[in-house]
C-alpha positions in Angstrom: 27.7 -11.3 21.1 27.4 -7.8 22.8 26.7 -7.8 26.5 25.9 -4.8 28.6 24.6 -4.2 32.1 20.8 -4.0 31.9 20.2 -2.3 35.2 21.3 -2.3 38.8 18.9 -2.6 41.7 19.7 -0.8 44.9 17.8 -1.0 48.2 17.6 2.3 50.0 16.2 3.7 53.3 16.5 7.2 51.7 14.5 7.1 48.4 14.4 10.9 47.9 18.2 11.2 48.6 19.0 8.3 46.3 16.9 9.8 43.5 18.6 13.2 44.0 22.0 11.6 43.9 21.5 9.7 40.7 19.7 12.5 38.9 21.7 15.4 40.1 25.2 13.8 40.3 25.0 11.5 37.3 22.3 13.1 35.1 19.9 10.1 35.0 16.2 11.0 34.8 13.3 9.6 36.8 10.7 7.9 34.7 8.0 5.2 34.4 8.0 2.4 37.0 5.4 -0.3 37.2 3.3 -0.5 40.3 5.0 -3.3 42.2 3.0 -2.5 45.4 6.0 -1.0 47.3 7.8 2.3 47.0 10.7 2.8 44.6 11.9 4.6 41.4 13.3 3.8 38.1 16.1 6.1 36.8 16.7 6.3 33.1 19.8 6.7 30.9 18.0 7.9 27.8 15.3 5.3 27.1 16.7 2.6 29.3 15.9 2.2 33.0 19.5 1.8 34.3 19.0 2.1 38.0 16.1 0.6 40.0 15.6 1.8 43.5 13.6 0.0 46.1 12.7 1.8 49.3 13.1 -0.3 52.5 12.8 0.3 56.2 16.1 -1.4 57.0 19.6 -1.0 55.8 20.7 -3.3 53.0 22.7 -6.2 54.3 24.7 -6.9 51.1 26.4 -3.5 50.3 29.7 -4.7 51.7 29.7 -8.3 50.6 27.6 -8.8 47.5 27.8 -5.5 45.6 31.2 -4.0 45.0 30.3 -1.1 42.7 28.2 0.1 39.9 30.1 1.5 36.9 28.9 4.3 34.6 30.6 5.2 31.4 30.6 8.9 30.6 31.5 10.8 27.4 33.8 13.2 29.2 35.0 12.4 32.7 36.0 16.0 33.4 32.4 17.2 32.8 31.1 14.5 35.2 33.6 15.5 37.9 32.7 19.2 37.5 29.1 18.2 38.2 30.2 16.3 41.4 32.3 19.3 42.5 29.3 21.6 42.2 27.2 19.2 44.3 29.9 18.7 46.9 30.1 15.0 46.2 33.5 13.5 47.2 35.3 11.2 44.8 38.7 9.5 44.4 41.4 11.1 42.3 40.9 10.0 38.7 43.5 7.4 37.5 44.2 6.0 34.1 43.2 2.5 33.2 46.4 0.9 32.0 46.6 0.5 28.2 43.7 2.8 27.4 42.7 6.5 27.2 40.0 5.9 29.8 40.3 7.3 33.3 38.2 6.1 36.3 37.3 7.4 39.8 35.0 6.4 42.5 32.3 8.0 44.7 29.7 6.8 47.2 25.9 7.2 46.8 23.7 7.9 49.9 23.4 4.2 50.6 27.2 3.5 50.7 27.2 1.9 47.3 30.5 2.6 45.4 29.9 4.3 42.1 32.6 4.1 39.4 32.7 6.8 36.7 34.9 6.1 33.7 35.6 7.9 30.5 38.1 9.8 28.4 
């Protein structure tokens, strides 16, 4: 049985900043979102809504204790890091995942959520 992450849901006080981070820094695209009666956005990885954003008036209480990070696999890590460099987004030094040809590094989104990027 194949299992993959369907989507992550992130509460944000800065909807526009969060949309910009995930579209500009990671290359997701904003797309269709049902009308739930509150502000938000769905950001797509191809045809799949991978990141759901819900706008709130208060800071999320669970960033530090319930959500550790969100991981995104990329085809070429160096290309993703070049994009972050152009945008001035800070990230940790890439390191190899033991026993594989995959490297990983970490950045923070505007809400303080840790974002892992991993790829060859």
